[in-house]
N, C-alpha and C positions, 0 to 999 in steps of 0.2 A: 427385438428391441423396439423397432418401429411400431409393431402391433401393440406392444405394451403402452407406448407413449400415446398412440391413438386412442386406446381404450381409456386411458387416464383422462385425456382431454374430453372424450365423449361423456365420461362420467361426470366431469366438472360441469359441462354444458347441461347435462340432464339434471344435475342437482340444482343448478342455477335456475333452470326452467321450472322445476318443481317448486322451488322456494318462491319464485315470483308468482306462480299460480296460487300457492298457499297464502301469500300475502294478500292477493286480490280476493280470494275467497273469504279470508278472515275479515278483511276490510268491509266487504259486502255484508257479511253477517252483522258486524258492528253497526253499520249504517241502518240496516233493517231494524235492529233492536232499539236504536235511538230515535226512530221516526216519531214515536209517540211522546218523547221527552221534549218539553219546551226548553228553550235556551235559558241557561242560568242568568238571571239579571245581574249577577255579580261577576260574570265572566270577564277576565282581564282587569279586575279592580281589586285593590286592597281594601280590607274591611276591618271593622271593630265590632265586638259583641256588646249589645246594650241590654241589660237585664230589665225585664218588664213582666210583672206578675199577671198582666192582662193578656199576654201572648200565650199561645199553646206551648206545651212542653216539647222541647226538641229531643233528638236522639242522644244528647248528652245528659238528659234529665234535668235541664234548666229552662226556665221560662224567659224568653227574650227574643231578640232579633238582631240581624246583621245590618250595619250601615256602611256604605262605601265612604272611603276617605281620600283615596288617590288611585291613579292608574298604575298597573304593574309595569315595571321597566326592566325586565329580565332579558339578557342577551346570551343565548347558549354559546358555550365554548366550542372550538373545533372538535374536541374530543366528544362532547355530548351530542353534537349535531350530526357528525359523520361517523367517527370511529365506533362510538357506543351503539348507534343505530345499526351499523353494519354487523357488529357482534351480536346484537339482539336478534336480528333476522336469522343469521346462520345458526346460532346456538338454540334458539327456540324451535326452529324447524328440525334441526338435528335431534333435539330432545323429544319432539313429538314422534318422530320416526322411531327413535331408539326405545321410547317408553310405550309405544303403541300396544304391546302385549299387556303391560300393566294397566294401561288406561281401559282396555277392553275388559280385563279381569275385574277392575273396580266397578265398571258400569254394570257388569253381570251381577256382582255381589249386591249392589244397591237395588237392582230390580227384584232379586230374590228376597231380600230382607224386607223391603217396604215398597210394594208396587206403586209405580208412578214415574214421573220424569227422572231421568238420570242426572240431568244438569239443571241448574237454575241460574238466573242472571240477577244482578243487583245494581241499582243505580248508584254510581259513585262520582266523586269529584276527580277529574283528571287535571292535566297541566293547565294552569291559569284558570282553574275552577270550571273548566268545560265538563259538562256531563258526559259520561260514557257508561256502558254496561260491562260489568266484570263477570267472567264466567267461573262457575264453581261446580264441583260435584255436589249433588244434594245430600246433605247429612241430617236433615230434619224431617220429621214425619209429615205426611200430607195434612194431618190435622192441626199443624202449627198455625197460630193466628197470622194472617197476612199483614204485611206492611208494618210489622213490629220488630225493631232491632232485638237481637238476641239478649243484649244486656238489660233490656227493659221488660223481658218476660219474667213472670213469677216462676221461679224454679225452672230455668231453661233445660236442665238435665232431663226432665220428663218428656221433652219433645225431640230429643236426639235419638236417632236410630242406633242399633247395635253396631252396624257397619260405620255409621256416621261418627260414633264416639271414637273408633279406631282411626278413622280418616282425620278427624280434627286434632287428635292427640299427636299425630305424626305429620300434620300439615299436608296430607295427601289430597284433601279436598280442594287445595289451591292449584293442583296440576293443570287443570284446563285453562288457567291463565297464561299458559304458554301461547295460546291462540291470541290472547290480548297483546302479548309481546309482539307476535307476528304481525298483527294489524296496526301496531304503533300506538295503541292507547296506553300501554304499559311498557316499562323497561324491565329487564331482569333485576336490576338494582336501583332502588329509589325509595322514597318514603311511601309507606303503605297508603293507598287511597282511602280517604275517609268517606263515610256515608254522606249522601247529598245534604242531609239535614243535621249533621254534627256541627252545629254552628260555633260552639265553644272551641272545638278542635280547629275548625277553619280559621277563626280569628286569631287563635294562639299561634298557629303555623305561619300566619302572615307576618308576625313579628320577626321571624327568622328566614323569610323568603322561601319557605318550603313549598307553598302552593304554586309558585311559578315554575317549579321543576317537575319533570315528568315522573309520576309515581311508579313504583316498582313492585315486584313480587316479594322481594325481601330488601331490607335496608339496615342502616346502623341501629335504629331503635329496635328493630326486630330481634337482633342478636344481642342487645344490651338491656333486656328487661321485658320487652314485648307487652303482654297484658298486665304485668305486675307493677308497672310504673304509671304515674299520673299523666294527664294530658300535657301539663307544663313540661315535665321531664321528657316525654316522648317528642314534643315539638322542638325542644332544645337539642336532643340527639339527632333528630331529622335535619335540623339546621346545620349541625356539625357535618353530617353526611353530604349535604348539598355543597357546603363550602370546600370539602375535601374530595370532590368527585374527580376520579382519575382511574386509569386502568388498574393500578396497584390496589387502590382503595376498593374498587368494585370486586376484584378477585378476593380481597380480604373478607368482604361481606359474604360472598358466595361460599367461601371456605368455612366461615363461621356458621353459616346456615346449614351446611352439610353435616358439620360436627354436632349440631344440636338435634337433627332429625332423630326421633326415637327416644330421646332423653331430655326434652326441653321442659324444665320445671317452671317456666314462666307462662305456660298456656293456662289461662284461667277462663272457664266458661262464663260468659257474660262480659268478658273483656274489661276494658277500663271502667265501664259503668259499674260492673260488679265489684271491682276493687274499691271504687269510691263509695259504694253503698256500705261495704265492709268498714271502710275508714270512718264513715259517718256513725256506724254502730259503735265503733271504738271510741269516737269522740263523745258519744252519749255516755259511755262507761267512764271515761277519764275526765270528762269536763265537769269536775266537781269544784266546790268552793267550801271553805270552812265555815262553821256556824258563826264564828267570831274571829277577829284578828289573833293570830298565834305568834307568840314570842318563842323563837327556836334557837337552840344552841347546838352547834355541830362540833364534836371533838375530833380533831384530825386535820389541823391546818397544814396546807401544802400537800395533802393527799389528793390523788387524782379524783376519786369519787367525791370526797368531801367538798372540794373546791367547786366541782361541777354542780353538786346539789345546791350549794350556796348561790351560785350564779343563776341557776334555774329558778329558784324560789324568789330571788330578788327581782325577777320580771313581774312579780305580783306584789308590789309594795303596799297595796291596800289590804292584803290578807296576811302577809308574813313580815315579821321583823327578825332578821337572821344575823347571827354572829357565829364566828368560827374561832376556835382556840387551839393552840399548840398543846400536844400531849406529852412531848418529850420532857421528862423531868417533872411532870405534873403530879402534884399531891392533892387529890380531890378533897374538897371540903363542902359542907352543906351550903355555906354562904355562896360558893361559886355558882351554884345552880338555882338559887332562890330567885323567884320571879319569872322563871321560864315555864312554858307550857309543854314543850317537847324537847327532848334531848336525842340527837342522832349520833350514835357512836360509830364512827368508821375507822377509829384508830386501830392499828394493828401492824404486824410485820409479816411480809410475804415476799416472794420472789427473791429470796436469798437462799443460798445452798445450806441445807441443814447439816450441822456438824455436832460432835459431842460437846464442843465448847459453847456453841450458841443455842443449844437445845432448850436450856432453861429460860432463855430470853423470850422464846415463844410463849411460855406459860406466864411469865411476868407481865408481858404486854397484852397478849390476846385474851388471857383468862383473868389474871389478878387485877390489872388496871380496869378492864371492862366491868368486872364485878364491883370494884370500889366506886366507879363512876355511877353505876346503877344504884348502889346503896345510898350514896349521898344525894343523888337526884330524887330518889323516893322520899327520903327524909325532908328534902327541901320543898316537897309538894308538887314536883313535876308530874303531870298527868299521863304522859306517854313516853316510853323509852324504846327507841328503835335501834337494834343492834345489827350491824352488818356482819353476817356470818359467811359461810362458804359452802360450795358444793363438795369441797374436799372432805367434809365430815363423813361422807359415805364411803370413802376409800375406794371408789370404783374407777377403773380406767375405761370400761365399756359397760353398757347396761341401760336399763330404763328405771327411773326413780319415781316413786309415788309417795304420798303422805304416809303410807304404811311401811316403806322401806326402812329397815333398821340401820342406823349409822354404824359404820365400822372403820374409823380412821386408821390409816397406815403410816402416818408420820406425825411429828410434833405439831406441825401447823394445823392439820385437821383435828387432832386430838385436843389441842388447846382451845380451838374454836368451839368444839362440841361441849367441852366442860363448861365454858362460859355460857353457852346456850342453855344448858340444863340448870345451872345455878340461878341464872337471872330469870328464867321462865318460872321458877318456883317462888320468885319474889312478887309475882303479880297478885293484885287484889282489885277490888272495885274502884279504888282511887288511883291505881298505878297500873296502867296497861303496858304490856310488854309485846313488842313485835320483833320476831326473829326473821331476818331476810337472808336467804341462801341463794344468791344469784349464780348462774353459770358463768362462763367466760365473758368478761366485760370488754368491749372494744369501743373505740372512738378516737377522735383526733387527739394526738398527744398521749394516747394510752401506752402504758408500759406492760411488761410481762409477756405472756404467750402470744398475744396478738402482734407485738412488735417483732418477735422471732419469725412468725409466719409472714409478716409483711416484708421483712428484709429478704426472705427466701423468694417470695413472689417477684420482687423487683430484680433480683440478681440471677435467679436460676432460669435456664432456657427450657426446662422440662419439669413436669410434675404429673404424677399418676392421676388419672381420672377415675378415682375409686368412689363408688356410691356409698356414702355413709350419711348419718344424720347427727347433728350436734345441737344441743340447746345453747344459745348464746343470747346476749342482750346488749343492745346499743346503749351507750351512756345516756343519751337523751331519753330513751324509753325507761331506763332505770330511774332517772330523775323524776319523770312523770309518775312512775309508780310510787315513789316516795311521797310525792305531793298527794296522791290519792289516799295513801295510808293515813296521812296526817288529816286530810279533809274529812275522811270517814271515821276517824278516831278508832281505827282498827286495833286488834290484838291478835296474836297467834303466829303460826309459822307460815311463811310464804315462799313460793318459787317463782319469782318474776322472770319472764323471758320474752323474746320476740315472738310474734305470732307464727313465724315460720321457723322450722328446723333448718339448719344451714349445712350444706355439703362443703367439706373442707376445700375440695378442688374448685367449687364455685367461688368461694371467697378468694382463693389464690388467683383465679382467672380474672376476677373483678379488679383486684388490686393491680395486677399486671396491666390490664387494659387501661386503667385510669392513669397509669404512668407511661402509656404508649410503649409497653414492652411486649414483645412477642414471646409466647410460651406454648410449647407443644404439650398436649395432654393425652398421651397414649394409654391404653388399657392393658397393654402387654404385661405390666407388672402386677396386675390385680390378683392373680392366683397366688403369687408369692406373699403379697400383703395379707391375703386372707388366712394363710396357714402359719405365718410367722408368729413365734411366741414373744418377740421382743416388745417390751413395755412401751418404748419410745414410739414404735410403729403404731401400736394400738392407740396411744394418746393422740396421734395425728390423724389416723385413718379409721379408728374404731367409732362406733356409734355410742353416744352417751347423751341421753335425753331425760328431761323432766316430763311428767305428765302435764298435759296442757290445762292448767287451772288458771293461773294468773297470766293472761296473755296481754302484752302491751304492744299495741300497733300504731302508736302515734307516728312512728316512722317505720316503713317497711324496709326490707333488706336493701333494696337498691337505693332508696333515699338515704338510709343510714350510711351506706358505703360512699355515696357521693359526699355527704357531710364529713365523713372521716378522711377521705383521700382527695376528693374533688376531681371532677371531670376536667380534662384538658380543654380549655376554651378557645384556643387560637384557631 
């Protein structure tokens, strides 16, 4: 017993000695790397970003510069200063020892794939904007242009090695940063350190006190959107992480990181810059205006989509004059539609259980009323008729839908919509343009239907299967923007508007739960059962049902749309 105790004590002493030695070596390496780096003139200061076209373009793709406004006044808590640092030292050293076979294997793979250095260092902003060098496994070819951020490269994929692509997708290129944790320039958990010349990010983070905090390998923003979110969103999330720093919170971040490794769909080559370039492309697509002011009538007062379209178009009073009317008991007449340029018909019944008693009601509203509105609108001289149809006309629970897919409705709702689509489409001529819009599941703040069911489950349930599927969905703000574009371009034809990204059901559930501060476990143990089950309900939830990507609306990406729908907790 005494021998065992002695061996244990000797082991502890040896580990402590090795850890101390490791800290000294890592610190020495960091000091050597930073010798050539001049001191950041904004170290210890809060800054703002001032745009100036005469300045060179920074790593955020914006011309401008930083200006100091005040001194930083951050005082670390006992946990951050002592407990967290102690855990960082022990866990990073233990991680280096435990992962040493993997680290050596990756190093060998890099050498074989593309001869050259195994590691590379990059100048980043540390705590209080102090410069430091971050360590990474090299994932780019030796021919990659020097001193150019990945997101500013033209087609960055061409510079990534085969091994590098795998490393970046699984975040394994970040493993050498355990040495940064050991030398004290990084923590395991904290906001990801920005590039030294990401001026917009630096200034935005100062609004939330992020730059005063020690950066980390992973953090709250990393597990809540990563590359898919904007600089502003990322800074807000990092600010939340800084304010909630604690042992429990850090463990939550680490656990969230572990669960994402290998299946993180928020890794985007080119990072935030690439996302913002894509957003700009989309703005070029959607940023249209009508040739002249349009007078618009929406049929479907008190409907979720109709009211949202009206509110959205009213933000442009110089271009649209919008009215909305009730359709319950409506007897369409020519005079009702006279003087309008566009009629948007969103009237219809849905989300009620179909019975023998109410079956005919679907046809009375969804087909007959829609056709009568179209006939009278055409006779009144309306130039464009937009009919809100449904994905249900295809009768599919799972599958991929293209413009060539033949509709095959399986219920009165889908059949009544399809009949209306066909009749009204045949009414089109040179002076009466017909637009048929078949959106997938619509979601947004206050939305009813399937999203509400999913939302309630996400808030209440402690568990949900992490099944990999893909669903076409559209955020209400994106649908409204699409409707605006159709009007502005004076389109006609059949359209499948949807978000730019397909959505995984488990990702939506996870996001809703997170935004309501609810813990939800997502095991994959049920996946085999889900895959083979013939139950229609299971297929509706976990099956893949997608449109071909033709009309992609990206005014709001998935994370932005979910924040607007549910709202991140701000306290």
